[in-house]
N, C-alpha and C positions, 0 to 999 in steps of 0.2 A: 565551611563548604561541604557539600555532599558529593561524593565521588562515585560514579557509576561506570560500567563498561560502555563503550561506544554502542549506540543503539542500532538496531536493524529494522528497516522498513521493507517488508516483502511485497509492497503494492504501491508503485508510483508510476505516473505517466510523465515522461520527460518531454513528450511532444516533438522529439527529433528522431527520424526525419519527418518533414512535411508540415509542421505547424509551429515553427520556431518563433513566431510573433507572440505566442502564448508563453513558451518556456523552451529552453534547450538544456543540453547537458551541463553547461556552465552555470546558468542561473538556478537550475533545479538542484544541482549538487551543492551550490552555495547555500541555498535554502535549507538543504539537509543538514549541513554542518552547523548552521545557525540554530537549528532545532535539536542538536545533540545526536543526530543520526550520522553514523560513519560508514554505513553500507546500505545501498538501495538496490532493490530488484525492480527492473524497469519492464513495463508491460509492452506487448507487441502490437497493439492496435494503432500503429502510426500510419503515415502515408508515404510510401507503401507499408503495408503490414509486414511484420518480421515472421516469415514462415519457411524460409529455405536458406541455403548457404549464402547466396548473394545478398539477400536483405539482412541477414544476421551480420554479415561483415560490414554492411552499410552503417548499421547502428553502432557496432563496436568501433569502427573507425572514428565516428564522431565522438564517442565516449572517450576513446584513447586520447584524443586531442583536447577535450574540454573538461572532462570530469574532475572535480576537486575532492570528492570522497570516493570510496571504493564502490564497486558495482558489479552486477551481473545482469544479463539481458534475457528475458523470456523469449521462447518461440511460441508462435500461435498455431493451434491445431486447425487444419483445414480439411475439406472433404476428401483430399487425395494426396496428403503429404505425410502419412503415418510412417512410411519407411524413411523418408528424408529427416523427419523430426527425430526419430529414434536414433539415427546415426549421428545427429548433431547434439544429442542430449548432454554429453560431457562438457560442451561449450556453452550451454544455456543454463539460466537460473532454474527453469522448470518448463513444463508445457502448460500453456494457458488455453482453456476451452471456453468459448463464449456460447452459452446455450440459451440465452435470452437476449433479444435485440441484436442478433448477429447479422453480418453483412459481408459482401465481397469474398475474398479468399479465405476468410475465417468463418464463413457461414456453415453452421452444422445444424440443419433443421430436420434431421432424421436420426433417430437413435442408432441405426445401423452404421452411420458415419462415425459414431463415437467408438464403436467396438474395436476397429483396428488400432486406434491409439491406446486403448486399455490393454490390448494384447501385446503391443510392441514397445511401448515407451518403457525404458529401464526402470525397475521398481525402486532403485536407490534414489530416484528423484521423484517428487510428487507430481501428480497432475492437479493443476489448480483450476477451479471452475467458477465462472460467473453463472450461477444457477439460482433461481429464486423459486421458493415454494415447491410446486409439484415437480419441476425439472430437477430441483435439488434432491427430492426423494428418489427420482430415477437414477441420479448419479450415485447415490449411496447404494442402491441396488447393484449398479455396475461394479462398484468397489467390492461389494460382497461376492459377486459372481467371479470376478477376476482376481480376488484376493490381493489387491494392490492399494497403496495409499492414495487418498484424494484429500485435497485441501479446499475447503469451501471459502470463497472470498466474501467479504463484506456481508456477513449475516445481519439481518435487520428485523426479523419478525419472531414473535413468540413461537409460532408453530415450527419455525426453522430450528431455533435453538433447542426446543424440546425433542425434535426428531433427531438432531445430532447427538443429544444426550442419550437417547434410547439406543442409537446405533453404536455409540462408544460402549455402552453397558453390555452390548452383545458381541464386543470384540471386533467390530468392523473398523477398518483402518482409515478413519476419517478424523481430520483436524479442521479447525476453522479460525477465522479472524473476524474482528469487529472494528469498525472505524469510530473515531471520536464523534463524528457528526451523528452517527446512529446511537451513540451513547448519551449525547448531550442535547440534541435537537429533536423536535417532533414536527409532524406535518403542520401543526398550528403555530410553530415558532415564527415570530415576525422576522422578515428580512432585515438585516442591519447593515447600513442604514436603509430605510425604506426607499426603494427605487420606484420608478414609474410603474413597474409591474412586479411580479414575484419571481422573476427569472433567476434571481440570486439564490433561491431555495430549490432550484431544479437539480436533482441528482439521481443517479441510479445505483443501487436500488433506491426508490423514493423514501423520503423520511416517513416514519411510521407513527403509530399512536403512542400515547403515554404508556398504555398497557404493554406494548411491545418493548419500549425502552425499559420499563420496569423488569420485564422478563429477562432481558440481557443482563441487567445488574444482579438479578437474583440467581443467575447461572454463570457467574464469573468463572467458576471452576471448570466449566465446559469450554470456555473460550481459551484457545491456545495462544493467540497472537492479537496484539493491537497493531493495526496497519492504517495508514492514512487514506489510501486510494487518492493520493495527491493528483488532482485532475484539473489543472489550471486552464481557465478561459479568461479573455479580457473582459473588463467591466462593460465595454460596449457590446460585446457578444451576449453577456448575461442579461443586459437591459434591453436587448432587441426583441422584436416580435416573435422570434423563434430561438429562444435561449437554449444553448447546449447544456446538457447535464454535467455536473462535476464541480468540485470544490478544491481549492488549494488546502494543504494541511500539514506540510512538513515542519513548519515553524510554530505551529500551535498545538500539536498533539501533546508534547511533554508538559508545557505549562497547564494545560487542561487536566491532564492526569495527576500532576503534582497538586493541583488545587483540590482534586477529588481525594488525594491522600490527606491533605490538610483538613478536609471535611469528614474524614473517617470512613470514606466509601471504598478506599483502596489502600494498599500498603506499597511501600517502595519495593518490597520483594515481588509484589505482583507485577510491577513495571519491569523489573529485571527479567522475570520469567517470561513475560509475554512480548518483550521487545529485544530480548537477547538470547536467553537460554533456549526457549522453544523454537524461535526461527532458525537458530543454528542447527538444531536437531532435525527439524522437519525438512529443511532445504539442504542438509548435508553441507554446511558452510564452514570454511576454515576459520580458525581463530585469527583475529587481527592483533598481532603482537604489539605491545607498548601503545595500546589505544584505550583512552578513557575520556570521560567528560566530567567537568566540575560544575556544580549547580549551587546557586545561592537559594536555599529552600525558603528563606524568609523574605525574598524580594517581592514586593507587590507592584504590579504594573498593569497597564491597560493595553489590550491588543489593538493595534492599528495597522490596517493593510498597507498604508503608505510607508511604513517603516520596515516592511518585510523584504527579503531578498528575492522572492519569487517575482518573475517578470510580470505576472498578472496584476499585482498591486492591490489586491482586495482580499477579504476573508469573510466568511459567514459569521465569524465570531467578533466582528468589529465592535469595539467598545466594551468587550467582556473584561472584567477585572479578575486577574489571576494572581496566584502566589507561587513563586518558584521560577527562576530564570537561569538559562545556560550562561555561564561566564567564560568557560574555557573548554576547548576540545583539542585533544592530542590524538593524532592519527599516525600510527606506525612511528612513534618516537618524535614526531614533529608537531609543534603547535600549529594547528590548522585554523583556529578561531579563538578570538578573545574580545570580549566587551563590544560585540556588535560588528567586528571587522573580520573578514576572511583573510587569512594569512598565507595560504598555499596557492600556488599558481594553477591555472587551468592545465589539466593533464597530469596532476599529481595523483589522482585517483587510479586505483588498479583494478583490473578485471580479476575477480576472485576465482573464475573458472579457468584461468590460464595455468 
């Protein structure tokens, strides 16, 4: 058996409150444990979005009752909540800014609306941004102007990773994450299994070209974290005429990465750095005592959505043959998962920001 620290996923969508038919804190954290993830950071674009004390408490109350692994909850940056968000920072995973495809209370369609957040949010916690291409360049400029850390979510393009590399070389405080789907899929990858349309391949940022994927692999040293952007939708929604973007990913990230290790594209040390050491440092996360996972690195198996713990019940990696399987998870001294079964009750998970 291969023993690793409990992994950290800094980018998940638990869908609670507001869309629990897709996922909730119970099923989402069960999926996390099954994937070897013992700590998740949950995104704020729920219904309602998490952007003030009332909505933060709404999400944390649900997590306290249902979560089976440890967690923290993001706050969303809005056009007029910079003071409130800064005051709540010690209780939140970090601040999330949506700078592309934004809406409602989290809409930031003017760069002057970013500035109060860069000025006021405590620097010991990062500002995490959904920013693509040119908006990402603008965020890096803001990081330089305000001399504060920013973390770029789900980098997908060659131009993005090369710009982040250049910014790092100049001492700008920028870190970044990449998802498995942007490492292993391209815009020409066939949906699996082929549905009536191609809604199962809808995701944001969109899947890119092979040249973009190659650039991510060629710049692994620039990538700080692997994160799933676990964003479950039902198969009925994905196969509809208006498919929402997003993929589940908590249970498939580790076997995909372990298969890449087996193929000589990664090392186990890369996984530890990008799913444990770096997330802890970037997000100022506490150590989870007596927490580890055990993996059978030689186990060969086929990914099937029907066997996953996520409520959505499907995966873009349906039918992929992988090598490496989580056998056991110990969380804070207690066996939380073994051989496909969740062994801790709903509510066992702890808020790491308390």
